[in-house]
N, C-alpha and C positions, 0 to 999 in steps of 0.2 A: 454277407449279403451284398448284392449289387446296389448301386445308388438308385437306379430306377425302381427297384423293388421297395427300398426304404421310403422313397418319396411317394410311391403309390399308396403304401400303408398310411402314411401321414395324411395324404390328401383324402383318403377314404374315411379315416377316423374323424377328421375335422370338417367334413362336408357339411354344407349348410351354414357355415359361419363366415364372417368377413375376415379373410386371411390373405396374407401376401408372403410369398417367398422373397427373401431379401439377403443381402450380404454376399458371403463367399460363394454360395451355391449359384446365384445368378451371375456373379462376376466370372466364376470359373467356366460356366456354360458359354459365356461370351468369348472366352479365351480358347474355346474348342475342346474343353474337357467334358467328360461324361457327367451324368447326374451325381451329385455329391452324396456322401453318406453322413456328412455333418451339415445339418439342415437348420437354418434360421428362419423363423416365422414371426411376422407381426400379426397380432390378433386384436380385432376390435370387439372385446367382450370379456368374459370371465376366464382369465388365463388359467387360474388354478383348476377350475372345473374341466377345462379343455385338456390340460396336461394329464389329469387323472383319467379322463376318458380315453385319451390316446394310449396311456399305459395299460389300461384294462384291455383295450382292443388288440394290443400287440404283445401282451405278456411282458412288457418292459417295466422299468422302475421310473418313478417320477419323484422329483424333489425340487424344493424352492432354491433358486440360485441367489436371489437378492430380495430381501424383504423390503428394501428401500425402493427398488424399481419394479418389483412384482414379476420378475422373470422366473420361469420354471424350466427345468431340463428333464427330458424323457430319454432314457438310454437303454438300449437293448441289453438283455442279460448277458449276451456273449460279446458285448461291446462292438458289434458290427456296424451300428449306426447310432446316432443321437439327434435329437431335435430340441432346439432351444425356442421356447415360446415366450414372446415379449409383448407386453401390452402396448397398444397404440398410444403414442405420446403426442401431446399438443393439439389433440382434437382432429387432426387430419393426417393422411399419409405423407403429404408433402412436408408438413412441419416435422413429422417424425424423421423423415429421411435427412432433413437439414440438421438434425441433432446428432448425426452419426459422425464417424471419424474422418473418412476420406470419401471423395466422390465416387470412387470405384466400388465402394461398399455401400453406396446409397442409391442403388438401383433395385427396383422391386418388380415383381410379376405376380399377378393373382395366382394363389396356390392352385386353383382349379384350372388355370390356363388363361392366356390372354396376352395382350401387348405389354411391352416393357413400360414401366413408369420411371422416368429418369429426369426429374426436374433440375438436377445439378450438372448434367452433362457428363456423367461418369463413363458412359459407353464411349464417348468421344475421347476421353482421357485415356481409357484402356487402349483404344486404337492407336493413339499417339504415344503410348508408353510413358504417360505422365501421371504423377501422384500429386493430387491437390487436396487441401483440407476441405471438408464439407462445410465448415464455417470457421470464422476467425477465432472462436473460443474452443474449438474442438479438442485441442491438446490440454488446455487448462482444466477442462472438465475431468480429464483422466490422464495424468502424466504418463501412464504406461503406453499411451498411444504414440509417444515419441519413439519408444523402442519398437512399436509395431510398424512405424514408418520405415525403420531400417529393415525389419523382417519382410515387409511387403516389397520393398525395393529390391532386395536380393532374391527373394523367392520368385517374383514375377517379372524381374528385369524392368522395373518402373523407375523413372527418374523423378525424385521429388523436386517440386519447383522451389523458387527462392523463398516464398512465403512459408511454405511448409518447413523448410530447413531452419528458417529464422525462429519459427514457433517452437520447433523441437529443441533448439539450443536454449531458448529462453525458459523452457520448462524442464530442462534436464535435471536440475536439483530436486524437482518434485518426485523423481523416481525413487529417492531415498525413503519416501513415505509409502510406497506401493508394497503390497504384500509380496514377500519373497517368492512364493509359489508362482505368482503371476509373472514376475520378472523372469524366473527360470523357464517358464513355459515359452516365452518369446525368445529368450536367449538360446534355448535348445534348437529351435527352428532356424535361427540364424546360423548356428554352428553346423547344422545338418544340411544346410543349403549348398548347392553346387557353387554358389557365389558367396560363400562364407567370408572369404577375404575381403571382397568388396563391401560386404555388410559390416564387418569389424572396422574397416577403414572409415566408413561413413559414420559409424557410432563414435569413433574416436574424433572425427572432425566436428561432430555436433556436440561433443562434450559429454556423451552418455557413458562411455567406458569408464571415465574417471569416477562416476557415481556407482555403477553396478559392478565393475571389476577394477577397482583402483590398483590392485596388484599387477594386473596386465598393463595398465597405463604407466606404472612405475618402471617398466622394462625399457621404455624409450630412452635413448641416450646412454645406456649402460654399455660401455665399451668392453670388448673381449680381447682374447689373445690374438697373436698374428695368424693363428690357424683358422680364425673366423674371418669372414668377409663382411659381416654386418653386425650391428649392435644386437643386444639380446632381444629387443622387440622385433626387429626385422627378421632375425633368425627364427624366432617363435612362429611368425606368420609363414615363413618358408616351410617349417616342419608341418604346420597345419595343412599347407598346400600339398605337401607330400602325402599326408594321410588321406586327403581327398582323392589324389591321383591313384594311390595304392588301392583304394576301395573300388575305383573305376576299372583299373587295369593292373592286377597283380602280376600278370605275365610280363609286364615291362621290366620287372626286377627278378622274377623267379621263373623256373621252368613250368611247363604246362601242369604237371602233377602237383607241384607245390602251389602253383597259382590257383588251381581248383580248390585245394585245401584252405588256402588263405581266404578265398572268396566265400566259401561256406562258413568258415569261422566268423568272419566279419559280419555275416548276415544273421548270426545267432542272436536272439533277444537276450538282453542283459538285465536292464532295470530302467525305470522311469521312462518307458516307451522308447528306450534307446537300444540299438543293437551293440554288439562289441565294436563294430566299426564306428558308431557314434561315440562310444566311450573312448576309443582310441583318439578321436579328434579332441576330446577334452584332455586326454593325456598329453597330446601334442601341445595344446594351448597352455598347459600348466607345468610342463616338465622342467622348465628353467625359472619357475616363479620366484625361487629363493636366491637367485643370483645377485640382485641388488643388495640383499642383506649379508651376503657372504663374500662379496668381492674384496680382494686385497691385491696389492702389488708388492712383489718381493723386492729386496734391495737391488737385485739384478734387473729389475724392470719387467718381470714376468707377471702377467695378470692371471690370477687364480680365483677359484670359487670353492674352497674346501667345504665339504659338508652340504653343498646345495641340494644334493639328492635326498638326504635325510630330512633336512629342514623343509624342502619342497614338498615332501610327502605329507608332512604335518600341515603345512599351509594349504595344500590342495584339499585335504580333508576339511579344514576349517572353512575354506571358501565354499565348497559344495554344501557343507552343513548350513552355512549362512543363507544359501540359496534354497534351503529346504529340500535338497536332493536326498535320495534314499541312502541309508547306510551302505547298502550293497554297492551303489555307484561310487560313493565316497571311498570305500575301502578298495575297490578295484582301481580307481584312478590313482589313489595314493600309492598303491603297490607299483603301478607303472612308473610313477615318478621316482620312487625310491630305488627301483632296480634298473633304470634306463641306462646307467653307465656300465653295468656288469659285463655285457658282451664286449664292450670296448676294451676292458681290462684283459680280456682273454685273447685279443687279436694277435699279440706277439707270441702266444703259445702254440700257434698252428704248426703242424697238424694237431687238432684237438684230440686229446686222449679220451677214452670212454669215461674215465674217472672224472675228468674235467667237465665233460658233457653232463654227467650225472649230477655233479655239484651244482651246475647251473639250473638244470631242470628241477632239482630238489628245492633250491632257494626260490625259484620263480614258480613253484607249483600252482597251477590254476590259471596263470597268466603268461606262461613261458612263450607261447606264440606271439601274444600281444606285445610283450616286452621286446622280443626280437624284432618285430616290425617297427616299434617305436625307435629302437636303437638304430635301425637301418635308415629310416627317414631323417633321423637326427644327424647321422653321419653325412647323408647326401646334401643336407642343408648347411654343411660346414666346408666352405670352399676357399679357405685362405691358403697359407703356405703349405706345400707338400700335399695338397688335397687329393690329387689324382691317385698317387700310390697308396695313401692311407685309405681312400675309399675302396680301392680294389681289394686290399687285405680285409677290410671290414665286411665287404659283401661276400667274400669267400667264407669267412667265419659264420656270417648270418645264414648263408645257404646251407652250410653243413648243419648248423644248430637247428634250423627251421625244420628239416626233415625229421629229426628226433623229437622236436617239440610237437609237431603235428601228430606223430604217432602216440606220444604221451597223452596229448589232449584227447585223442580218439579212444585209446585203450585204458587210460588211467594209470596211476602209479603201479608198477609191477608188483604182483602178489609176492609176499616174502616166501623164501624157501622153507622157513621154519617159524612157527608161532613162538611168541615170547615165553609163554608158560612152559612149553616143551624145552626150549633152550635153557630156561632157568633150572629145570629138573636135570637135564643132561649135564650141566656145569656145576650143579649144587650151589647156586647163588640165589639170593633173594631178589624179588622184583624191586626196581628202583632205578635211579639215574644210571648206575653202572650197566644194568641190563639194557636200558634204552640206548646207551652209547654203543654197546656191542651190536644191537639190532641195526642201528644206523650204519655202522661200519660194514656189516654183512650185506645190507641193501646196496651199498656202493660197490662192494666186491661182486655181488650178483650181476649188477648192470655191466660191470667191466668184464664179465665172463670168467672171473677167478674162482667162483664157487657156483656150481650148477645143480647140486643135489643137497638135500637136507643134511646128509652125512658130511659132505664137504663143508657146509656152513658150520656145523658143530666143531669140526676139526680146526677150521680157521679161527673160531671163537676161542678155543682152548689156546691156540698159538698166541692170539692177541693178549690173553690173560697172562700167559707166561712172559711175554715181552714186557708187560707192565711190571712184573715182579723182578725182572732182572735189573 
């Protein structure tokens, strides 16, 4: 549903009551955006009754957001729009607006139409690209607002003033007591922003990262081998930048056909309101998260991080679990982290055999394209000694593998030449691990073109059994 249609329904259902549109809907209108589908309303009256009336009129669902503050949410059954209804606080609209977080969110307009009500000068701040607090205690009332400052800064290209930055720094520790779901909601939007790097750098400067993502904060100053040009933290941010650039223009790295495939895959919904592209950004952010814990220097002076892929997968899952992300997202990102080195190990084997390609696709089943992309942007962000030649070899392997991975993603795992029960009868063996091993070997041979009919598969299986007995 379009924003103007959603706003029209809300306006009609609440007609006759003292109501004002406020917050992001008004702010985004001033920035030149169309009517929002995420609508915030202040209501001078019975919010509960109004929310239920709106839900009845639109066939939506209504539920209480906050018993303490009396806010209600009405959300469309198809999630195409939502309206948050909030009671008027402090006895007047001007007092209510003064209790909000930032001046750019403290601008109101009568829901039925009329002039702006802007007692704090938020419209001027928007025009000047400035982010100011609505009041001196704005962040202390809700420490999550410190993280929202970062999100608004990178989403809207607003520069927080000195007072807002000082307040965010002084309330940073309060984020530890905020519900993880709320923190994750703001963090997602920061990571999904085109200016995600600027947002993360601001969060780091204000001391917020150390509270919400201490594992990321711990990457700073961790030196790497001579093949890297930055420490782990700097490298991680470059990989994230690569993920953002890839989502914007995959043809910068791949041909037109592969670029179209990559663009379509990255746009696929995955979990937690994230696409696969958004999940890749989290994979980029966490792919080296275990390097501080696994760093060692050999007697010859070589810096190594043995096992950082496996430990990083476990840590990624724990981090996303702590943030109350879904199991789907946690498993996906953990797999990206665990497998992000796999393609690099194959670079020296070029040209890649079909057996090698099958082994990669089988091991990375479900995320083979995503892992190939992560490996590529990881390599591009590694620009130390011998970087140019290593990058060329890696890109060649990635382009080869990506074509197979995109087809595997589109078509699924190839159907087996022969079912397990039939193979067991043909060979006179019982179902079990031995049969499973034979089926896996046959699948590899099928992909390699060494067995193309059920009869050939049975013949090869018999040969494999004979080889075992010799």
